[in-house]
C-alpha positions as CSV (number, residue, x, y, z in Angstrom):
1,M,118.8,88.1,42.3
2,A,119.5,90.9,39.9
3,N,122.5,91.0,37.7
4,I,124.4,93.7,39.5
5,K,127.8,95.0,38.4
6,G,130.1,95.2,41.5
7,G,131.4,93.1,44.1
8,R,130.4,91.4,47.3
9,A,128.7,94.5,48.8
10,A,126.4,95.0,45.8
11,R,125.3,91.3,46.1
12,K,124.7,91.7,49.8
13,R,122.7,94.9,49.3
14,D,120.6,93.0,46.7
15,R,119.9,90.3,49.2
16,Q,118.9,92.8,51.8
17,N,116.6,94.6,49.4
18,A,114.9,91.4,48.5
19,K,114.3,90.5,52.2
20,A,112.9,94.0,53.0
21,N,110.7,93.9,49.9
22,K,109.2,90.6,51.0
23,R,108.6,91.9,54.6
24,N,107.1,95.2,53.4
25,S,104.9,93.5,50.9
26,A,103.5,91.2,53.7
27,V,102.7,94.2,55.9
28,K,101.1,96.1,53.0
29,S,99.0,93.1,52.1
30,R,97.7,92.8,55.7
31,L,96.8,96.5,55.7
32,H,95.0,96.1,52.4
33,S,93.0,93.2,53.7
34,A,92.1,95.0,57.0
35,H,91.0,98.0,54.9
36,K,88.8,95.9,52.7
37,K,87.2,94.2,55.7
38,L,86.5,97.5,57.4
39,F,84.9,99.1,54.4
40,K,82.9,96.0,53.6
41,N,81.5,95.8,57.1
42,A,80.8,99.5,57.2
43,D,78.9,99.5,53.9
44,A,76.9,96.4,55.0
45,G,75.8,98.2,58.1
46,K,77.7,95.9,60.5
47,T,78.9,98.8,62.6
48,D,80.0,96.8,65.7
49,E,82.3,94.6,63.5
50,A,83.5,97.6,61.5
51,A,84.5,99.4,64.8
52,K,86.6,96.4,65.8
53,E,88.2,96.3,62.3
54,L,88.9,100.1,62.6
55,I,90.9,99.5,65.7
56,D,92.9,96.7,64.0
57,F,93.4,98.8,60.9
58,V,94.6,101.9,62.8
59,S,97.0,99.7,64.8
60,G,98.4,98.2,61.7
61,L,98.9,101.6,60.1
62,D,100.7,102.9,63.1
63,K,103.0,99.9,63.2
64,A,103.8,100.3,59.5
65,V,104.7,103.9,60.1
66,K,106.9,102.9,62.9
67,K,108.7,100.4,60.7
68,G,109.0,103.0,57.9
69,I,106.9,101.1,55.4
70,I,104.4,103.9,54.8
71,T,104.7,107.6,55.6
72,K,103.0,109.3,58.5
73,N,100.8,111.5,56.3
74,T,99.6,108.5,54.3
75,A,98.7,106.7,57.5
76,N,96.8,109.7,58.8
77,R,94.9,110.1,55.6
78,K,93.9,106.5,55.6
79,K,92.8,106.7,59.2
80,S,90.8,109.8,58.6
81,R,89.0,108.3,55.6
82,A,88.3,105.0,57.5
83,Q,86.9,106.9,60.5
84,L,84.7,109.0,58.1
85,R,83.3,105.9,56.5
86,L,82.5,104.3,59.9
87,N,80.9,107.5,61.1
88,K,78.7,107.6,58.0
89,A,77.7,104.0,58.6
90,L,76.9,104.7,62.2
91,A,74.7,107.7,61.2
92,A,72.9,105.6,58.7
93,A,72.3,102.8,61.2
94,K,71.0,105.4,63.7
95,A,68.7,107.0,61.1
96,A,67.2,103.7,59.9
97,P,65.2,102.9,63.1
98,A,64.1,106.5,63.4
99,A,62.8,106.5,59.8
100,E,60.9,103.3,60.4
101,A,59.3,104.6,63.6
102,A,58.1,107.7,61.7
103,K,56.1,105.6,59.2
């Protein structure tokens, strides 16, 4: 607990901030892990797994926005970039068999 000048209310606010910080850190950590899994699967060409991870990632972002942990614009930017990465992986997976057939 921080050394805060003030009375009982200041100490209570400090406790509340510590609790919220812990909760917000846990949510952000889960989002970061889901983001890494999604991009790892997309880059490896595992598009079906990446599509499932995208659903979980987007759901987590929406929940974080609802709880006020991240802003709406940040969530929309992350969703857009994740979808672009998945689309790029899907296009690469589609083009790979066509390229092999042409040989």
